[in-house]
N, C-alpha and C positions, 0 to 999 in steps of 0.2 A: 924641502920643508914646506909645509902648507902655509898659505896666507892666513892672517888673522881674520876674525869675523868682521872687524871694522873695514878691512880692505875689500873683502868680498861684498859687504854691504854697499860700499862705494860703487863697485861695478854694477850691482843690481840697480842702484838708484839711477845710474846712467842709462841702463837698458829700459827701466821703467819710464823715464822721461820721453823715450822715443816710442812708447806704446808697444814694446816687444813682449810677447808672451814667453815667460821663462820661469823656471823653478829652481829654488835653492835646495839641494839635496844634502842634508846634514848627515853624511855617512862617509866613512873612510873607504867603503866598497865602491862608491859611485863617483862620477865626476862632480865637481863643485856646483856647476850650473848647467842646466840643459835648456836649450831653446828649440822650439819647433816652429818652423817658418815654411809657408807654402812655396816660397821662391828658392830657399836654400836647403830645405829638408831639416834634419835633426843636427843641431850643433851642440857639441859638448865642450865645456870649458873647464879645465883643471888649472886652478890658479896657484902659483908658487911664488914665494917671496924672492927678493933679490939674491942672486947667487945660484939659482937652479940651472942657469945656462952653463955652468961648469960641469953638469952631469953629462954623461954620454947620451947623444941623441937617440941611439937605439934603446937605451934603458928608459928614457922618457916616453918614447912611443910604445914600448912594451907595457909600461904601467898604465898608460892611457887606454891601450887596447883592452887590458884586463878589466878596467873599470867600466868601459862601455859594454863589453860582453856581459859583465855581471848585471848591469842595468837592464839590458835586453832580456836576459834569461829570468830576471826577477819577476817580470810580467808575462812570462811564458810565451814570448814571441820567438820567431825564428831568426837567428842571426843572419841567415842567407837573404832575408828580405831587406837588409840594409847595406848600402854601398859605403865603404869606409875610405875616407881621404884624410890621412893624418897630416896636419900642418903644424909646425912648431914655430910659434911666434913669441918673441920676447917683448913684454910690455915694460917699458922703463919704469922703475920705482920712483923716480924723481918727478914731482909735480904731475901725478896721474890724473889730476882734474882736467888737464888739457885733452885727455882722451888719447886713443891710439887706434889708428885705422888699419884693419886687416882686410885685404881684398880676397873675397871668395867668389868662386865662379857660380853664376846663377844658372840653374838647370833649366832645360827646355820645358819640362812638364811642371806647371805651377800648381798642380793639385796634389795634396797629400795622399799617399797610398794608404791602404788599409792598416798596415803595421804602424805607420807613422801616426795615424789618427788614434790607434789603440794605445800607443805609447803616451801620446799627449793626454788622452783622456785619463789614463791610469795615473799619470803624474799629477794631473789636476786634482784627482780625488785623493791619492795616497799622501800627498804633501799638502795638507789641508789649507795652509795659509796661501792665499792666492797672491802671487807676486806681481803679475802683470797688471798694468793699468789698462782698462778697457779702451780700445781704440774706437774712434768714431768711424763706423763702417757704413757702407752703402747697403740698402736692402738686398737680400739674397733671393733670387727669383726662381730657383729650382731646387728641388728637394735634395738632389745628390750633392750639390755644392753646400747645402745647409749643414751637412754632417760636420764640416770643419768649424762651424760656428758654435757648436755645443761642446767644445773641448774644455772650456773653463767656466767657472761660475761667474755670473754677472755681479755687479756691485751689490745689489740688494741681497742676492743669495749669499755672497761672501760675508756680508755684515751679519746675517743671521747665524751663519756657521761659527762666527767668532764672538758671539754674544758672551758677555761676562756674567749674565744672570745665573743664579743658583736655584731658582724656583722652578715653576712649571711654565713651559713655553709651548704654544700651539701654533703650528704653521699649516695653514690651509692653502690650497692652490688648485689650479686647473690641471687636467691630465697633461703630462708632458712639461709641467712648469719647473721641474727639477727638485721636487720634494725629497725624493730618495737621495739625490746627489747632495743636497744640503745636509740631510741627516748623516750621511756617511762622512762628509767633509767635517761636520762638527765632531764626530767620533774621532777622526784622525787628528783634528786640531787639539782636542782635549788630551789625546794620547801624547802628542808632541810636547805639550806643556807639562803633563804629569804622567810619565811612563809607567809609574807603579799603580796608577788607578785601575780599578776594575770597572770597565765600561761595557755595557750590554746593549746590543742592537736587537730589538725584539720585533718579530713579524707574526702574521697569522698563518699564511699559506706556506707549506713546505716548498712549493715551486719558486717562491720569492727569495728564499734563504740563500741559494747559491749565487744569485745575482748580487745580493748585498755583500756576501763574502768577497766577491771580486772587488768591491768598491773600497773596502776598509784595508788599512795597512796590515800586511801579513806579519805573523810571528810577533804579535804584541799582546797586550792584555785586553784587546777588544774581542768580545765574544758575540757571534751572531747566532741567535736561536729563535725558534718558534716559541710562542707563549707556552705551548704544551711542554716543550723541553725545559723552559725556564722554571715553570712551577714544579716539574718533576724532580728537579735538583734540590728543591727546598722541602722542608718538612710541611710547609703550608700547602695543602693540596686542594685544587679545585677539580670538580668533575667536569670533563669536557663534553661528555656524551649528553645530547639533548639538553644542553645548558640554556637557561633562560635568565633574564635579568633578576627575577625573584630568587631563583635557586642560587645564582652566583652571589647575590647580596646576603642571603642567609648563610652561605658558606663563609663569606668574608667576616661576618659578625661573630661566627663561632671560633675564629682564630684568636687565641688568647694573647699571643705575642708574635709580632712580625719583626724580624731582625733587620736592621738597616745595614746591609752588607754590600751595597753597590754604590760606587762613586758617581756614576751617571747611567741613566737608562734612556734610550732613544727608541721610540716606537714608530714603525712604519705601517701605513694603512690602518691608522688608529680607529677609523670609523668602523672597522670590522670587530673591534673588541667590545665586550660587554663592559658597562660602566664600572661594575665592581672589580673587574680585572685591572682597569686603569687605576682605580683608587688603591688597589693592592700594590701595584708597581710604584705608585707615588710614595707609599709607606716604606718601600724597600731602599729608597735613596737616602744616603747620608746627608745630614744638614750641611749647608755651606760648601757643597762640592759642585759637581757639574749639572745637577738638577735633572728634571724629567722633560724630554722634548717629545711632543706628539706631532706627527705629520699626517694630514688627512684631507679627504675630499668627500663631503657628505653626499654629493651626487653619485659617488661610487659605492654607496652603502647597499650591498646586496645580501647581507646576512641579517641586518637589523636596521631599524630606523634611527639614524644618527643625526642628532641636532647638536653639533659640536659645542657651540657656545653655551647652550643650556645644560648640556650633559655634565660639564666639568667646571662650572662657574664657582663651585665651592672650593676648588683648588687655587683660586685667585690667579689664573694664568695670565701671561702676556701673549697677545695675539699678533700674528703676522699673516699676510695674505700674498701669495705669489700669483699675479694675474696675467702673466705672459707665458704662452705655451711655445715650446721650442721643438716639439715632436712632430705633430701632424701638419700636413699641407693645408693651405687655405681651402682647397677643394674637399678634403676629407672632413674638415670642420663644418663647412657649409652643408654637406651631406648629413652629418650627424645632427646638426641643429634642426633640419627638417624632420629627420626621423624621430627625434625626441626633444622637442622644444622646451619641455619641462626642465631640462638641464642645459639650456643653451649656453654656448661659449661665446663671449664677445668677439665680433669679427673685425673690429676697427683696426687693430694693430697686426693682423695676420699678414705675413710677408713671404712665406715660403710657398712657392707655386709648384704644382705637380699635375698629373693627369686627373681627370674626373674619375671618381669611383665607378666601377662597373657593377651594374645590377643585372644579374644573369637569371633569366627565367628558364626553368627546366621542368618540362611537363612530366607528371607521373608521381611526384611525391618523393620524400626523402628515402623511402624504403627501396626505391628503384635504383638501378645502377647508374642511370644517366647523370645524376648530379655529381657522383664521384668521378665519372669519366670526364665531365666538364672541368672539374678541379684539376685532374691529372693532366689534361691537355693544356690548361692555362699555366700550370707550374712548369711543364716541359718547355713551353714557349719562353718563359722567363729564363730558365737555365740556358736556353739556346741564345738569347739575345743580350743578356746581361752577364758579361764574362767576369765581372768582379763580384757577382753575388755569391754568398756562402749559403749553404743549405740551412744553417742556423738563422739566416735572415728571414726565413719563411715560416709563418705560423698558420696552422689550420685550426680555427676556433669554432667550437660547437656550443649551441645554446644550452644544451643539457647533456648529462652523462649518457643517457640511453641513446641520444642522437649520435654521440661519438662512438659508443660501443658498436652500434649498428653500421658505422661507416669505416671503421679502421681497416678491416680486411679488404673491402672493395677498393678503397683508395690506394692501398698498398699494392694490390694486384694490378690495378690500372696503371700506376706509375711504373711498375716493373715491366709491363707489356710495352711501354713507350720508351723506356730507358734501360740501360744495362743493369744498373743497381743504384738505388737512391736510399741511403740510410734514413730511417725515420724513428723518432722517439714518441711514444704515446704516453701522455701524462694524464693519469686518472687516479682518483682516490682508491680505485681497486688495485692499482699498481703501487710500487714503492717510489713515491715522489721524492723521497730523501736522496735517491740516487740520480736525480735529475741534473744533467750537466748542460747549462745553457750554451757553452762554447763548443760542445761536441758538434762536429760537422754533420748535422742531421736536421731534417725537417721536423719541426715540433708540432704535435697535434694535442690539443687539450681543450677542456671546457673553458668558457669565458670566466667562470669563477677562478680557475687555476691561473688564468693569464693576468690577473690583477697585479699591477706594479711592473709588468713586463712590457716590452715593445718589440715589434718586428718591422722590417722594411716592407715586407709583403704580407698582407693578411688575407686569408680566405675564410669567409664567415658563412656558416650555414645553420639553419634551424631557427631563424628569427620568427618564422610564421608560427612556431610552437609556443611563443611567449605570450603570457598575460591574455589568455583567450577571453577572460571575463572582465578585462580592464575597460573602463569607461572614462571618457574625457571629463565628465562632470565630477568625478572623484579623483582627478589626477593630481591633486595637490600632493607634493612630496611629504607634507606633514600629515596627511591622511593615509597612514601606512596600512598595508595589507600584503599578503603574499603576492598578489597581482602587482602591486606597486613596486615591490622589491624586484620582481622580474622585469619590470619596465626599465630599470636601470641597466640591465644587461644590454639593452639597445644603445646605451651610452658608453659602457665600458668596452664592449667588443670593438666597435669601429675606431675608437681612440687608441687602440693598441698599435695601429698602423702609422708608420712615419712617412712612407712614400706612396704605396699603392694599396687600395682597398678593393676587394672583390666580394660581393654579397650574392649568395645563391638562394633562390626561393622557388617554391612550386605551388604555394597557396597564398591567398591574400589575408591580411588582417589590418587592423587600424593603422599600424605603423608603416607597413608597406604601402598602404593606400595613400598615406601622407606623401611618400616619395613619388608615387605615380602621379600625384597632383602637382608635383614640382619637378618636371622632367629635366629642367635645365641643370640640376645638380648632379646628374649621373649620366653615364653612357649606357644605353640600353643594349643588352645582348641576349640572344635567344639560342638555346641549344636544342637541336643540332644545326639549325640554319646558319648560324654565324661561325661555325667551326669547320675545319677540314677533318672530318671524322674518319679514323682508320677503317679499312674495309671490314675487319673482323668485328667491329662494333655496329656495323650497319645492319638493321633488321631486314 
């Protein structure tokens, strides 16, 4: 027979006091408590009240095994990646406040493996209430170790996810500050409190939708949709083709009645949305329910000029700002700040160290095969040296669609020449981005526009020399918007998709690349073919 909620709460309180990261899983299918620890791995606790020791040990272990298997399979992990060591300990029911010591064998490898990290990350998101008290930790000085740091929300993120407000909330933040995680955690939190509520997570890009679907609790009333899908389900229709602020506002004003049929709406990458679309979503939310949450970064506005506070002040929102980035290394941020100082990220609290970004000069231009060969050689080197890397950790980002379309075949052929077979997914508005699978073991290639909201350990960026050819520093204010200024922000979005290593390829100069060349301390200079061991068949 299972323990009461009060008894389980006592156990959690004891674990909390020691700063242990743990999750309470309110389901008969899973263990009562799951702990993920770098020294002991994954620990599952199934708590039973006094008298369970009379059950057959084999039956106890069988039930525990079934719950653990169900947990692992729920997040689509491989059971074979986990080593099981079933231990049956009886915790006395008398005076449990004294505690109970269970001796576990500490493993030699003190770093979480990929599956353990994925499980912990999924638990942190799927069970929205953050149980663990944040421990006082030492700074992490390498990007690989930093992966374990981002498994749970920090205190500020948790507080935002559990807000009691029913109105409009706007969360702005730096790239990698956890905006999407907070949004998903809030959706999960509201669902845990109100399972019957209709909760919608709405985004702009098709390529972002599968990532958000991973973060929310499956098989619930939480629905992840693009705005195109959301408005298509309703009688209230907006034209998405060649939409402008004026056209969208005219369409909104022509809608005679907007039904309030949503208990909560959460919008990711809200800076991409036209103002009229946001006002429409605000009208769709029922009063005194979960409200409307917008997460945004105006420096990543690459479709329109977003001034978040000015755009939505009529909605009387409550504002929050996440000013700590957990994604990119200090070296990547320093590189990006030189490339695009108009969107500079504060460097004071950066603590994740990694290699300097590589700036690769390839003579001949993007239409020549050499730049694709350089990328293929660099990817092959990573696959050779990083045994833990997954192909889905690698992203090839292009500044424009025509740049990508001209590079797809040559990069694929070059990779095939160097390796037996390397699966690749090409994500483009010309293809079906709805079928994009972020976890499929394949290299991802997409435009910078399609990469917004995503991240990769290794980013290969090409085509920056094509951006904002008519851009001038004297009109560089983000408030002075033009197509050129919008393109400038691609210099900001692209590099900040990288969490561990950034590689930038160029064959011509422009203002932004000249900024880098005037600050050579922020990158490692590489020249193709001089810096490479080029295969004989590629040598002229």
